N, C-alpha and C positions, 0 to 999 in steps of 0.2 A: 504493501500499500504505500510505501514512503517513496520508492521510484514508479511514479507516473508512465504510463506508456505515452512517449512522446507523440504519437501518431494520434492518441486519442484526444487532445488538445488542441483547444485553438483559441487565441487571445480576442480580445475585444478589439475593435480596427480603433475606436475612439484615442485621440492623443498617440498615434501608430501610426510612421511611415508605411505606406504600401512598400513591401520590399523592390519590387520592381520599378516603382518609381527611386526607390534607393538606387539601383544596379543603374539605371538609366543616368541616374544623376552623376554618379562617376565616372560614367564613359563620359558623359558629357561633357566633363572639365579636366579630365586626364587621359590622353592615349596609354597612358602608362598603366589603367588600369590593373591592379594585380587580385590575386585570391585573398590578400590579408585583408586588402582595405573591403573588400565585401566580407570578411569575417568578423570585420569591425561594425561594418552596418547589420549584422545580422545579431551580434549581441546586445546591439544597443534599441533591437524593436522586437517584438514577439509575433510574431509572423504566423499565419494558421498554415496546416501543408498544402492546402488549395494555394496560399496566396504563394508558396516556396515553389509550387511547380511551375505555376505561371511568368516569376520570375527565372525558374529554368531555361523554362522556352524563349524568354523576353530576352535573355541575355544573351544567347546563341546570336537572335536578329541583331541588336547593339551592337555584337564584337562586329559581324560581319559589316554593318553599316559604318563602322568606323577602319573599312579595310583589312581588317584582319580577316584569316584564310579562314574557312568554315570547319577545316580541321581541328585548326585550334580553338575556336568559338565551340565547338561540339566537345572536346578534351576537358576545357574550362568547366562546361554547362555539367557534364558527367562529373564531374570531381567536385563541383560546389554541390551537386545534387545528391553524391554519396554522403559529403560533411554534413548536409541540414537534416539528412534522415539517419546518418547514424544514430546507434543505442546508448550508448558510452558518454558523448561530450553534452547531452543536453539532459538536464533530468527539471521535472516543472514539480510545483508546490503550490499547492491551495489552502490558502490559512484564513481562518475567523478567527477575528478577535472578541473576545467578549468578556465582560463581568461574570464571577458566579462566588458564589458562596462555596469558601473553602475553610477547613477546619486544623490547620497543622500543627497548632499548640492548644488543641482543643475548643477553642473559641470561635466563634461565627467571626469570617474576615471577608473582605471585597476581595477577592480575586483577580487577576487578569489570565485568561485562558486563552490556549489555542489548540483550535479544534477540540474544546470543550478537556482539553488536559492542562493538569496542573503539575511539575512542569508541563513546558512547551515539549513537539514532537523533536526526536532528534533529524537535524541534516545527515544524512549518508553522501558522499562523494569521492569524486575519486579526483588526482592530480589534472588540473586542465578542464573540470570539468567546468560546464557553464550551467548555472542555477536561474529558471525562472520561479520566482517567490510572490507569489498575487497574495498581497494582504490586504483582507476587508475587515476596514476597521469599524468596526460594531457598537464602538465605546458611546459617548456621549461628549468627549474630548479629542483632541488630535493625538495623533500615535506615531513613532518610530520605533523601529528596531534600526537595532548596530551590531555588528558581527567580530566580536573580539578576538584581535588577533587574525582575521583574514584580511591581508593587505589590500588587495580594490586595485592590482597596478593600474596606473595611470590614467585612476577613475576615481578620485574624492568624491564627486558626485553623488553616486551612490553609497557612501559611507554611515548615513545613517546619524551621525549626529548634527544638530540642529545648524554647527558652521557650515555643515557642506550642504544639509537635504533639507529642502521644507517636509515639514508634518502632515501625515494624512488624515485630511479633517473626518470628521465623523458622516458615518454613514456613506462612504466612498472607498475605494480602494485604490493601490499600487504596485506595480509589479517591478521588484527590484530584481536587477538582472548583474549577475556579480559570477565574475570567472574564479576559479581556485587554482590560479596560476602561477605556479612552480611553490606548490605548498603541498604539505603533507602534514600530519598529526590530528591536536585535540583542542577544541576550541570551544566556544560557546558564541550564542546570540544573547544580547538583552532588550529591552525596554530603555530609550537614553532619554525623554520626554520628564518633565513634572519629576515626581518622584517616583514613578511607576514602578522601577526593578522591585521597589517594597512589595510588591502583589503579584510579581510571578511574570510571565510574558518570558521567559526565559526558557534556553534547551540548549543542549549537545550539537557541537557541528565536529565532525571525525571525518578527515580526508587520508585516503589509502594509496598507498602506490600505484603506479601505473603499473601493468601488466611487463616484465623483462625486467622491470627497477630490484635491483637484490633487498630485501628487507633483513637486517642485520640479525633476527631473532626469527625463531620457526613460527610460522600460524599457531595462534591460539586456539583453544577449543570454543572459545567463548570470549567476548568482546563487548564491555560492558561501559555505560557512562554514568560516573559517578558525579553527581552536583551536589556539593557543600556548601553550608552558607547559614551565617547566622540570620534573626528574624524577631520581627517583632508580632507582639498580640494586638498593637493599635493598627488601626486601617492606613494605607498609604498615605490619605487625604487628611487625614491627621499628622502623620508624620510632617507631611509639607507644609501645611499650616504653623505648625510649630515654629518651622525653620524660617518661614515667611516673614513670621516676627519676632527674629532675631534670636530664636534660644535655639541653644544646643538641645541634641537628642540624648537619651537617657541611654544606658547600654544596652543592648537588645536583651530579648529574654529566654530565647531559644536559639537551638541549631539543628538544623534540616539537614535529611540524606535524602535526595529525588524526592525533595516535596513530602518528608512524613518525618516526625522528631523523632519516632523510633517504628520499630518494624519492617524496616528497609532491609530488606533480602537480595543475595545474590548465589544465585543456585550452582554448584559445581559438582563433577564426578571425581571421585577418588583417582589419586594418580594423573590428572589431568590438569594444563596449565593454560590460566586465564590474564585477557587482559583487561585493566581496570581503567579509565581514563576519566581523571577527578579535576573537578574543575572548582576552584570555589569562586560561587555566584553570590557570595555575601555584599552586606553594607559596609563593611569597616573590619571585623576580627580577622586576625591570623589564626587559623586550625594546624592541628595536627591528628592525623589521620595513621591507622595504626590497624591490625588483624591479630586478633586474641591467638596466641601461637602459629604464626604461620609469618614470613618475611616477605618484602618485597624486592623484587628486581626493577631498578629505576631502567627506562629504557629511551623515552621521548620526555622535551619538556617544550611547548608549545612551538612545534613543526622542527625540531632540533631530534638526533638519536644520538644520545648521550651515552658516555663509558657504562655499563652495565653493573652499577653499583648496587651492593643488597642492602637496607634499611630496613630495622623493625619499625620506626614510625616515620613520617614524612611531614614537613612541616610549609603547607600549602597557604601562600600568602594570599590577600584580597585580589580577585583579579586574575592569578595564575592556574595552568592547565600541567598536571602531571598525566604521562602513563606508566604502570608499573605492570610487570610481571607477574602473578602467585600462582603458585602451584601446590593441588589439594593431595597435600604429603601428610597428613595427620588421620587418625581412626577416622571413620565417618558418623559425624553428629556434627549439631549446631556450634558456632563460635561466635565472640562479640566482634562486630565492626565495630569501632570506636572512632568518636571527633568531639574534639575538644578545641575548647578557646583558648590561645596563648598571650602571653603578655597581657592580660587581664585581671584587676584584681580578685573579682570573684569568677572562678576557672570555669564554664558551662560545658555542662557534656550531652552527649546523646547516644545512642547506640544503635546496630543494626544486626544485620543476620548472616554469616557467612553459612550457606546450609548445604551440607553435603546432600548429593544422591542418597535416597532412601534413609533418611537421619529418622529415627524418631526421641532422640535426645536432645532435650532444650540446652541452649546456652546457659551457662553456668561458671561458680568460681571468680575469684575476684576480675575485675576489669584490666586489661593490662594498662600499666603506668603508662604513662608519658612526662617528654617537658612541661613544663607550666611557664615560669619569666625568665626561662635562663636564656640569655642572648648569646651566650660565646656557643652554647649549643648548635644552636640554629645556626649561625654565622659559619661554623665551622661545616655544617651540614651544606650549607650555598655553594661555599668555596668548593667543597666536593663534587660536584655535580659540573660538569664538564663534556665537551661534545668530542663525539665518538668520529676521530678523524679519518680513519678506513672506512664507515661506513657512506652508504649514497644515502644521498637525501631527494629531493622531488625529482632529481636527476643522474643520471647514472654515474657521473664521477665523484669519486669523493668527497665527503663534508671540508676535510682540510686540504682541499685542495684551495681554497684562498686564504690565502695568506693575510689575513687581514692585523697582524701586528706589523709588518714591514709597511705600510701604509704611511705617508707621510700626514699628521694632521693639518688642517687649512685652519681652524676654529676651533678655541675652548667657549664654551657655553658653561654658567655656573649657575644653577636655579636652587635659591633656597626658599623654602615655603615660611609663610607666614599666616599670622594666626592676631583679630584682634576685632576691635568693636570702630564700624563706621555709622553715624547716627543713633549711636546706642543701641547700634545690634550688630549680634555677631556675623562675621565675613571670616574670610580664608581668602589666602593670595596665593599667588609665587613673585619673587625676587618686589615686594609690596604693592603689586597691583592683584587687587583682586577683579575676575573678569564676570563681566555679564555683558549677555548676548544682545549680539544688534538688532534692528528690526527687520533685518534681512540676514538670509544666511551668505557667509563672507565668500564661500565657494562661488557663488551666484552673482554678490555684489562685482567678486573679479571679473568673472565670464562677460558682464553684462557694462561692465565700467561705470559702475552707479558710484559716485563721489560721496563722502560723507558718511559712510556705513562703517568704516574703521580706519586707521592709520597704521602703515605698514610701522612694525620697530616700535610699537606703542608701549614694548617691555624693556627693561634693560638686559643686555645677556651676561649680566653680573649683577648679583645682589646690593641693593645700593643702603641698606640700614636706615631707610626711609618711615616715614609712617603710611600704614593702609589705605588705599585709595581704590575709586572705581573706575574702571574701564576696559575697551574692548581689547584685552590683551593680542596680536598677534607679531610673531619674532621673524623674518625674512631669512631665511639660509638659500646657498646656492645649490641650483640641481648638479649633480655630478662632482658633487666634493664631500671629502673625508672627515667629519668632525665627532669630537668628546662634547660630553656631555655630564658634567658632576652634580649630582644628586645631595645637597647639601639637607642634613634635619638635626636644629638646634631645638628640638622638642622631646619632650621625656614619653613620646609614645613612636612605634613603628608606624613606617607610610609606605606607601605602596604606589609605583605611578606605571601607567601605559600610554604606550604611544600608538597609536592607530597609523595603518600604510606602512608599517617598518617592524622588520625583527633588528635587533642590535646585541653588540658582545657585552656582557657583563665583564670588564677586564679588572673590575677590584669595589673592595668592597670594605670600611673598617674605622673603626670609633675615632672620635677627633675631629681634629680639622682639617680638610684635605689643603694640600700645598702641592707645588710643583715636585717635590722630594717624590710624592707618593706614587708618582709613578714606576719608581722602582721596586714596585711591590707588584705593579701588573701582571695577569697572565696573558702574554702576547700570542700565548701559540694553541689552547683549546679552550678558550672561555665558553661559556655556553651562549648560544645564540636565541634570544627569545624577544618578547613584546611586553612583558611587565615585570617588574622587579622593586621589590623592597628595599628600603634606606631603614636603619635600625636608630633607634632612641640615640640622638647625640653622635650620631655618625654620618659619613657619606658614602656614596656609589659614585661609581664610574662607569660610563658605558660608548663604547665606539659606534658610530654610526656613517654607512655608506648610505649618502644621500642621492638614491637611485629611483624615486617613486615621487615624480611631480606631482603638485596637488598640496588644499590647504588640510593638514592632517592636526586632529586633537589629539593634544597631551594634558593629562588629567591626573589627580588624585584617584585612588580606587577606592580611597577611603569615602563614601557616597555623599553623606551631608556635608563634609569639606567640600567635594565637585560641585555640589548643588550650589554653595555659598561663596563660591569662585577661586579655587583651588586650581586652575588650569589654565589653558591659552592654547593658541592655533600655532602651528609651525607649515608658515606658505613656503613651500620648498619650489624655489623660479626658476624658469629659462625665458628667455624670450624667443625661443622656436616655437612653431606653430605645427611643428611635426606630427604626423599621429603616431611616429616612433618614443613622443615622449610623452604625449598625452592624446587620451580620446578625446573625441568631440563630447559637448553635452547631449548626456539621453532625448533623443524627441521625445520619450514620455515623463521627462523631467514636469514636478510641480513646479511650479512660479508664486512666491510666495514673498509677502512685505513688499517694497519698491520694485520688487522684479516682476509684479504681476501685471498682468498683461501685454508681458514682450512676447517674443519667441524664442523658441530653443535653436531654432539651423531652419535657414530658411529653402524648401524643396530645391 
C-alpha cells in the first residue's frame, strides 16, 4: 500500500504545466535540448500517464521540426517513455492530514494524523527515487511538512520550511515533488508550522541503496522504524499560546516510542538480526535508547555508513537518526526496550518490548541502567562514531574517497546561542539576532526579486556580545566554497542544531571556549557526516561543510520552543549562475503567498 502503482495515479491538471507544452517550450528555446532538461521538467510537474504518452508522441514531432533525424527523435522518445514508466524511480503517496483524538499519555489530546495514523506512515524509497506526495490539508489552519535530513538538491523551494515554501491553506492540497538524490539512510518528516510538531504529523523516511551498490552488512531479517521523543499532555495550541505570551514551557510530561508511552513492540525470531532506525522526533530532550540483555551494532547515521561499533546504550539527541543492528541471541521471551531522558533534573523513562516469536514470558527484572547526566560519557560516545571509509554510500565509490580534511577553508563562521527577553517576553537567538518570519517566504522573495522582505547578512558571522534583538536573519555564503562553522554553547543546557539541504562533517567537539588552536584536535580523516549535531553545555562543536547545494536553507535549534522563539536563521547559498546544473527552476505548482501572491511561477 505504501508504494502506489504509478500507472494508476493521475494528478490534477490545475497549477501543473502540461508536459507536452513543457517539452515544446524546451525545444523552442534550445536546439541542444537534452534528456536531463526533460527530466527536470518531469520532476517539477505531475503528469498523468495519458499526458506522458501525448508528450512521447509530441516529442518525436518537435525534434524532427527542429531538424533532428527521425531516428534520433525515436530514440529520445523511447528513452523518455521508458524512464517515465519505469517502476522504481517514481513513487506516489496520497496523504490526508486531519485532527483526531489521541491518548499517548492517558489523557485526550488533539493530535495531527496522516491518513488516520499517529505517527504518520513511513516513506520507503531508493536512492534517486522521485516522490510525489500529495498532501490534503483537512485542518482548519495552514500546514507544512519538512523533510529532516533530505537534501532536496538544487530545489530548496520544496524544503517545507516557511522561509522557502508557502503553507498549504485549509481544505486545499499540494503535491511535494522530492528527489532522493544521492542519499541513503534513515530520516524523518515533520510539520514545521506553528507548534504542530507537538501534535504529531511526523513519520519515518528510509532510503535504501540501489541494486548493485554494496551495503556493508547482510540484509537484516526485518527493518523497523523506531520514533522516540518527549511529549506533553497539553494540546499543541496551549503550548503555542504560552510561547506567544513570552513564557517558557515546563519540562515534558513523558516519552513516546512510536506514539505510545508504553507497550510499543518489536517482534523478532531467535537467531536472526534486525535493523532498527531510531529517530528522536521530540521537542527538546536528548534521549538514551537501550534494550535489556542486547547490544546494538551502529551501522548508519543520517545517511553515512559508520564503523560498526557495539554499544549497550545509545544517546540520540533531538533531531538525530541512527541505524543499529540487533541480533536476537537470547532465550525466547520478552525483553524491555528502554528510553530515558538525558541531562534533565528529573529522569523520565518509558518502556517498550522486544518480543521473541513464541514468547509466553513477559519482560521482567530490573530495567537496564543507562547514563543520566554524565556529559563525558556522551561526549566519548559521540567521538567514537566515525565514518566507514571503505564502505559505499549512495554511489559505488568508497565514502573515504572524499578527503575533506585536505580542502582549504575559505571562511570560518561562529554561531553562539542567545537567550533573553525582548519587550518583556522570552526570546532566543543566534549571535544576538532573534529570528522573526517575514511576510513572504525568503526563497520566493529571492526568485521574484521582491525588495524589503529581508536583508542579506542581517546576522553577523561571529557573536556580537550585544543585546538580543528581532530581525529576519539571513547570512549569505558562496556556492562551491568550503567553510567551517563553530557552534558555541555558553549555557548550561545541551543544544542540538540541524541544517537543511546539507550533510556536514563533525570534526570536533569539546568543553570550554573554541580557539584556533582547537583545530589541532580535529578529526580530519573519518569524522561522521550528518545533518544534526549536539553541542554540550559550556562547550563547542565544529563542522566542515562543502557548499554544493544552491538555495535558501534553514539552520535551527532542534529544541523546538527555542526554534519557535527565534533560535534559527537561513543560509543563502548563492551563485550568480542561472544554469540548471546549479539550481532547478521554481516548480510550476509552487504556491505563492505574501507579496509573491498573484505572480506567476514561470512563463509557458
